[in-house]
N, C-alpha and C positions, 0 to 999 in steps of 0.2 A: 580549078577550085573557085567556087563563087561564095561571096559573103553577102548576106542580106541585112538590110536595116530593119530592125524589129522594134516594136513598142507594144505596150499594153493599153487598152482603152482607158479613157479618162472622162472627166466631166466637162462638157462644153460650157462656154461662158460667152456672154455678149457684152461684157463690161467694156465700154468704149474708152475708159481711162486706163485700160490695161497696158501692160508692158509692150513696148515696141522698140525695135532696134533704132539706135540713134537718139533715144529719149532717156531721161533719167530713170534709173531703176526704182520701182516703187519701194518705199521704205517699209520695213517690217520689224517687229520684235517678236521673237518666238522662243519657246522654252527648249532647252536641251533635254537629254534623257534623265538628268538629275533634277530638273525643274528650274535651273538657272536660266535667266533670260539673256538673249543676245540680239543685238540690232544690226541691221546692215550698215548703218552709219558708223558703227564701231570699226568697220573695215575700210573706211575711206582712206585712200592712200595706198591701198593694196588692190591688185587685180584679183577678182573673185569669180570662181566657177560655182554657180548654184546648181545643185543636182536634185531635181524633184523625182522621187522614186517611192517604191513600196516593197515590202518583203515578199509579197505574193506575185510580184512581176518578174518573170524569168529574165528578160533583157536587162532589167535593173540590177539583178544579182550578178549577171555576167559583166556588167560595167564596173562593179565595185573594185576588182583588182586593178583595173586600168586607172581608176581615180586614185587609188592608193599609191601606185607607182608615180603618177604625176605629182601628187602631194609630196611624196618623199623627195623627188627630184628638185622641186621648185619652192618648197616651203621656206627656205632661207632667203628667197628673193622677192619679198613683198607680194606673195601669192597665197591664196587660201581657197580650199574647197569647203563649201558649206553644203552639207547633205541635208535635204529637207524631206522627211518621210511623210507621205500622205496616208499612212496606215491609220486606222481608227483608234488604235491603242498603242501605247509605248511599249507594252510587254513584248510583243514579237520583235520589235525593233531592237530592244535591249539585248535579247537573246541572239539575234542575227549579228549585231555589231560586236558582241563579245566573241561569238563563235568564229567570225571572220577576221577578228583583230583589226577592225576598221581604225585607221590612224588619224582620221580627220573628224571635225566636229559634226555631230548629227543633231538636227533640230526636228521638232514635230510641227508640221504644217497646221494652219487653221484654214477655214474656208475662204477667208479674205485673201490670203497670200496666193492661194491657187487661182482665184478669180483675177487678181491684179496681175499675175504673171501669165494669164491665159493658158494654164496648164490643161490641155485637152487630152493629152496622152502622156504616158510615162514609159521610159524615162524622158524627161525634158531637162536640158542643160542650158543655162543662161550665163553667158560670159559678160561680166561687168568690169569696166576699166577702173583705174585708180580714182577717177573723178566721179564715179558712180553712174556712168552712162552704159546702157546696154549696147554691146558691140556685136554679139552674135547669139542666135538661139538655135540650138540643135534639138531635134526631136527624134526619139528612137536611139538605138545603139547598134553600131557595127564595129568590129575590131579596128578598122582603119581610123576611127574617130579619135583614138588616143593620139596619133600623130597629128591630126588636124587640130586638136585642142592645144597640143604643145606648140605648134607653129604659131597659132593665133596669140597664145599667152606670151610667148617669147617676143613677138612683135610689140605687144603692149608694154612689156617690161623694159624694152629698149627705149621707149618714148619718155 
């Protein structure tokens, strides 16, 4: 049996100040599905997995249960998943999150956050350590990524 890494096309960017591994994660303040704003800096001291996705992206939808399991397993250990939808409207996102019973915070992206994180394809996952530094960037999704995420996160939680 073979597993393939899959992703959906995205918007290319040439922003030279964009996110890079080993560099501080670009700060952002984004609205959740109820309009309340959340900033990345609010999560300083926690390991954070950013999930850039959309409701129309098949691989993104396939990754949702894996993210939910990871969230449930590690949420008590200074870890958070921040799901950042690149959909044009919050309406389909609200329906999807409710139908799938998504247990982690979902935010709505703006064009700045997509450019600053160099989101060229979705899903894109960005692992940020407790000091706010980008440790890993994963593009696309394959079922084996759930184990890879957990290994990387556990390493960071031990430090």
